[in-house]
C-alpha positions in Angstrom: -13.6 65.3 32.5 -14.6 62.1 30.8 -12.7 63.0 27.6 -9.6 63.6 29.7 -9.7 60.2 31.4 -10.4 58.6 28.1 -7.2 60.1 26.6 -5.1 59.0 29.6 -6.3 55.4 29.2 -5.4 55.5 25.5 -2.0 56.9 26.2 -1.3 54.1 28.8 -2.4 51.5 26.3 -0.1 52.9 23.7 2.9 52.9 26.1 2.2 49.3 27.0 2.0 48.2 23.4 5.2 50.1 22.6 7.0 48.4 25.5 5.7 45.0 24.4 7.0 45.6 20.9 10.4 46.6 22.2 10.7 43.5 24.4 9.6 41.2 21.6 12.0 42.8 19.2 14.9 42.4 21.6 14.2 38.7 22.2 13.9 38.1 18.4 17.2 39.9 17.8 18.9 37.8 20.5 17.6 34.5 19.1 18.8 35.4 15.6 22.2 36.6 16.8 22.8 33.4 18.8 21.8 31.2 15.9 24.1 33.2 13.6 27.1 33.0 16.0 26.5 29.3 16.8 26.4 29.9 20.5 24.0 27.8 22.6 21.6 29.4 25.0 22.0 29.0 28.7 19.8 26.0 29.1 21.6 24.2 26.3 25.0 25.1 27.8 24.0 23.7 31.2 22.7 20.5 29.7 25.8 20.0 27.7 28.1 20.6 30.7 26.0 18.2 32.8 26.3 15.5 30.1 30.1 16.0 29.8 30.6 15.7 33.5 28.5 12.6 33.9 30.3 11.0 30.9 33.8 12.0 32.1 33.4 10.8 35.7 33.9 7.0 36.1 31.5 5.0 38.2 33.2 4.0 41.4 32.7 0.8 43.3 30.3 -0.6 40.6 31.1 -4.3 40.2 30.8 -5.9 36.8 27.6 -7.9 36.3 28.0 -11.5 37.3 27.2 -14.3 34.9 26.3 -17.7 36.4 25.9 -21.0 34.5 22.9 -23.3 35.1 23.8 -26.3 37.2 25.8 -28.7 35.0 26.2 -32.4 35.5 29.7 -33.6 34.7 29.9 -37.3 33.7 32.3 -39.8 35.1 35.0 -39.6 32.3 35.6 -36.1 30.9 39.3 -36.3 30.0 40.9 -32.9 30.7 43.7 -33.7 28.3 41.1 -33.8 25.5 40.3 -30.1 26.0 40.5 -28.3 22.7 41.6 -31.4 20.8 39.5 -31.3 17.7 42.2 -33.4 16.1 41.7 -36.5 18.3 38.7 -38.8 17.9 37.6 -40.9 20.8 37.6 -44.6 19.8 34.8 -46.9 20.8 35.5 -49.0 23.9 35.8 -52.2 21.8 38.5 -50.7 19.5 42.2 -50.5 20.4 44.1 -47.2 20.1 47.8 -46.2 19.9 47.0 -42.9 21.7 48.1 -43.2 25.3 44.9 -41.5 26.6 43.0 -44.7 25.6 45.6 -47.3 26.4 44.1 -48.3 29.8 40.5 -49.4 29.7 40.3 -51.9 32.6 36.6 -52.3 33.0 35.0 -50.5 30.1 32.1 -49.2 32.2 31.9 -45.8 30.6 33.1 -44.1 27.4 35.7 -41.3 27.7 34.3 -37.9 26.7 35.6 -34.4 25.8 35.4 -32.0 28.8 32.8 -29.3 28.6 34.2 -25.9 27.6 33.3 -22.2 27.7 34.1 -19.2 25.6 35.6 -16.6 28.0 37.3 -13.2 28.2 41.0 -12.9 29.1 41.4 -11.7 32.7 37.9 -12.8 33.7 37.5 -14.2 37.2 35.6 -17.4 38.0 34.3 -19.1 41.1 32.8 -22.6 41.3 30.2 -24.4 43.4 30.7 -28.2 43.1 29.1 -31.3 44.7 28.8 -35.0 44.0 31.0 -38.1 44.1 33.0 -40.2 41.5 34.4 -43.6 42.1 37.6 -44.2 40.1 37.8 -48.0 40.8 34.7 -49.4 39.2 32.8 -49.3 42.5 29.6 -47.6 43.8 29.5 -43.8 43.3 28.6 -43.2 46.9 31.9 -44.8 47.9 33.8 -42.5 45.6 35.7 -39.3 46.0 34.2 -35.8 46.6 35.2 -32.9 44.3 38.2 -32.1 46.5 39.5 -35.6 45.7 41.1 -38.0 48.2 43.2 -35.9 50.6 45.5 -38.8 51.5 46.1 -40.0 47.9 48.1 -37.8 45.7 48.2 -37.9 41.9 51.2 -37.4 39.7 50.0 -37.4 36.1 52.2 -36.7 33.1 51.4 -34.0 30.5 49.8 -34.8 27.2 50.2 -32.6 24.1 50.3 -28.9 25.1 48.4 -29.5 28.4 50.4 -29.9 31.6 50.5 -32.7 34.0 48.9 -32.6 37.5 50.2 -33.0 41.0 47.5 -32.9 43.7 44.7 -34.7 45.4 43.6 -37.7 43.4 40.2 -37.7 41.8 39.6 -33.9 42.2 37.7 -31.7 39.7 40.2 -29.8 37.6 40.2 -27.2 34.9 42.4 -25.7 32.2 42.5 -22.4 30.3 43.3 -22.4 26.6 43.6 -19.9 23.7 42.1 -20.7 20.3 44.9 -23.0 19.2 44.8 -26.8 19.4 47.0 -27.5 22.5 50.0 -29.2 20.8 53.7 -28.5 21.4 55.5 -28.2 24.7 53.3 -28.2 27.8 53.9 -25.8 30.7 55.2 -27.1 34.0 52.7 -28.8 36.3 51.4 -26.9 39.2 51.9 -28.6 42.6 48.7 -28.7 44.7 50.2 -31.2 47.2 51.1 -30.2 50.8 54.8 -29.8 49.7 53.7 -27.3 47.0 51.1 -24.6 47.1 48.4 -26.9 48.4 44.7 -26.4 47.8 43.9 -23.7 50.4 44.6 -20.8 48.2 42.3 -17.8 47.7 43.2 -16.7 44.2 45.0 -18.5 41.3 46.0 -17.5 37.8 47.4 -20.4 35.9 49.1 -20.2 32.6 47.6 -21.3 29.3 47.5 -25.1 29.2 48.3 -25.5 32.9 45.9 -27.9 34.7 44.6 -26.5 37.9 42.8 -27.9 41.0 39.2 -26.7 41.4 37.8 -29.2 43.9 34.6 -28.0 45.5 35.5 -24.3 44.9 36.1 -23.3 48.5 39.1 -23.1 50.8 39.2 -24.5 54.3 37.6 -21.2 55.7 34.6 -21.7 53.4 35.6 -18.8 51.1 35.1 -19.1 47.4 38.4 -19.5 45.5 38.9 -17.2 42.6 40.4 -18.5 39.3 41.7 -15.8 36.9 42.0 -16.4 33.2 45.5 -15.6 32.0 46.2 -13.1 29.1 45.2 -14.5 25.7 42.9 -17.1 27.3 39.7 -17.5 25.2 38.4 -20.9 26.5 37.9 -22.6 29.9 37.5 -26.4 30.2 36.4 -28.4 33.2 37.1 -32.1 33.7 38.9 -34.9 35.4 42.5 -36.2 35.4 43.1 -40.0 35.9 45.8 -42.6 35.5 46.8 -46.1 36.6 46.6 -45.7 40.4 46.8 -41.9 39.7 50.3 -42.1 38.4 52.1 -41.9 35.0 50.2 -41.2 31.7 46.7 -39.6 31.7 44.5 -42.7 31.1 42.2 -45.3 32.8 39.0 -43.3 32.7 36.6 -46.0 31.6 36.2 -47.6 35.1 34.8 -44.5 36.7 31.3 -44.2 38.0 29.3 -41.3 39.4 29.1 -37.5 38.7 30.0 -34.1 39.8 27.5 -31.2 39.7 28.9 -27.7 39.3 28.0 -24.0 38.7 30.3 -21.3 37.4 30.0 -17.6 38.3 32.1 -15.0 36.6 32.5 -11.2 36.6 32.5 -11.3 32.8 29.9 -12.9 30.4 30.8 -16.3 29.0 29.1 -18.9 26.8 29.1 -22.7 26.7 30.9 -24.1 23.7 29.0 -26.5 21.4 
């Protein structure tokens, strides 16, 4: 009886071993066959499909990361018509010049400067936050104009080089988009930010290359941030002031200004301050 049970156990063990050998051989054959045919296994196939789907499907409602400048202090005399003008040197206050930008220096309180600029992407959108005051008549800064300018005084400044003139509130913060070229040649038409034109209460603005535009405090009357869109081919943005003799005629008479504007720029695309 004991010998019979012993034989049964031996037979069961042999059957189990044979079964294990068959299963192992089948798995080994499948692996070799898949490798030879170049077909991925099910796990690899599922992972590949998942990767393709996640790559093919666009991300919806995902805004571009915003880039914001540090607070910047704008001096009293950054001449917007000097934007991109590497061919013009600013003469010292005690030296005469035959360039119209420097023909009117009534008080000589402050030296004209180049406007600050930024390297940008075409089509980028910008908003501004601006504060401060600038006096354009050699007076105390606290008696000067806010970033929106003087609403009852309207400037009508002529173009210079390839940069347009300006029609709008006198003494306001302004900007201009440029490409990589020095702005020479014919200037585009001036935008009209007076009440008889488009005014200053717009929500969105896309000026042309070389077209001076009103920035002001960066908000419309409803307190909503105004959006400024860089035109195609724009690579640079400049921020500055536009002045003249009683805010009329040629762009000049910057040296009797006093005060400062402070501003920050936010964009949906990265940008970098120019040296």
